C-alpha angles and dihedrals in degrees: 000000000000091000090051091053091047089051091049091050091048089051088049091054091049090047091049090051091048092049091048092050092045091049089048092052091047091047093049091050093048091044092054094044092045092048091050091047090053093048092048092047093050091047093048094049093046093044092053092054093045093049091055090047092048091048090058094041101047103032103026086241096301110104148346095245092117090064090063090065120092112288089243087072093053121102112282091239091064091048090052094053096041117027116222094248091058098050099086094041100045115020123079117179129185129182124235091278090051094251113152112254103163136006137070129232092028109184138182088253089060088049090063091053099051117131118210120239105221133184113184105315095333123098108218097184145296133272141181128195112206115229118269110232098190134047102241102164111094094217092050091044091052092049092048092048091053092051092047096050091042089059091046091051090049093053091059096064090042091056091044091052089051091052093047093047090048092051091047091049090047093053093044092048099041098045096070091037090053090047090051091049091051091046093050090050090053091049090050088053091053099257100134093171090076114123131174126210118254106222102166144029096230128101092285090050090051090048090052090049091050090049091054090049090050092048090050091050092048091048091051092046091049092052090047091049092051090047090047092053091047093048094046090048089051093047092048093045094058098061090038091055090048091049092047092049095048093046090050090049091051092046094050092046092243089123122034121237100253137152089257091055092050091048090053091051091047091051092055092046090050090051091051091048091050092053093048091048091051092050091048092051092050091050089052091051090050093055093037090237097135114107119219120206099196122197137152108295129174104224094195094055091047091049091051093050094049091046091054090047097053098037093093091054091054091046091051090056093045095249117138113227121197130176124201116184141143123250112284106266106145139049136201138207103256144141102257094210095049093045089051089050090051094055093040092053092051092050090046091050092054093043092053099043104036116094118241112270091033130112144233122210119195114194124183130182141160119249125178101318095332141084116228117203121186128192113198119179135175129250141356101063137182125258114260094241091056098051095090089054099046094103093049111107094217092051095046093050094055101030108042116156090239127012094188089080091072091224122158091236091226100097098098092045088056090047091056092051091051093048092048090050088057092049093249137121134241125196137179128215143151114293122232085226091062099260135073128316119206116190121194125190117192127177117245134188 
């Protein structure tokens, strides 16, 4: 990319030089032609006046016979305007009846260019002064030469300015591009701390700003990924250590092999399996590999069934569960299994993180082509600054409201993926009961 820009700028310099040289050649040509036109015009005007004056002076206004004498006998004024050696080659003179008096190689083309010699209302004759093709006069030649070299001298600084401006533009343009290239290389090598300076507000400046935002996001994601791996390793290590300890105790005969011991081992294995299943599901959501078999589902009926199913679990913990919802009147296109998982995860989240003696209120209502379902539980809650991050898997793993529940901390992240797959929204806020409020909006037909 940088080499292409350098090549384009080099071509621009060459083009600027070519245009400057072309303009100089064109200017020199026009200057010469214009200067000759001016000299010929001045000579022709002056010669016409002097021929009329000489006609009156030499012939008393009767004939052009005096002009047939050698040019050395002409008035000095005529000789000054038209040197003797130019008379035969340039001057053509006709009398009033258009009879040739002076001039060789007279042609029809010259006839069309004849200029009348007039005194008062009388036409004395006609004349034509052929165009001079060279600047013979030394004074005129000196003046023309000065103008020509002046223009040549001027083109040098113009070309130099073009080169300097091109180099300046190249450096100004290539500096941020080079910085971007170096920054992208660092990102590709895994250095997400790379930043590039933003030195302008143009498109390149905006691109640099976007690069810094991307680098910051990648750096944050990398830190979250590392934290996620560390937290998952910690969460997996705890049940594994318990399993290892209990198995060792059973093997050494410290603890007898009883049904209670087997149930304890099975509980830890179930916990490990749940964590692995949650991680697998999240990985499937990330690569969009989950398949959804959507059909018409009544979300209110499903919510009622799941509420009745989990009510005994809440009662066993001493948490009051209430459901307020309208009669089922609308359905939605949904994957029945995933929708069931969504509601189950939300109930499970409240059951794990609500203190005994608390309560959970589930409120559902229809609003303009959607069903809105809200889960409000009692203390403990989540700090205000952490609410926007509550559905982030990295956040939930390391900042659960209560780690004693042995949850994987990925339930709400899975809920968000399911809601998004059904074109809905999910939000978290403070609950009026002192805990957490989760609001789900799903489209219905």
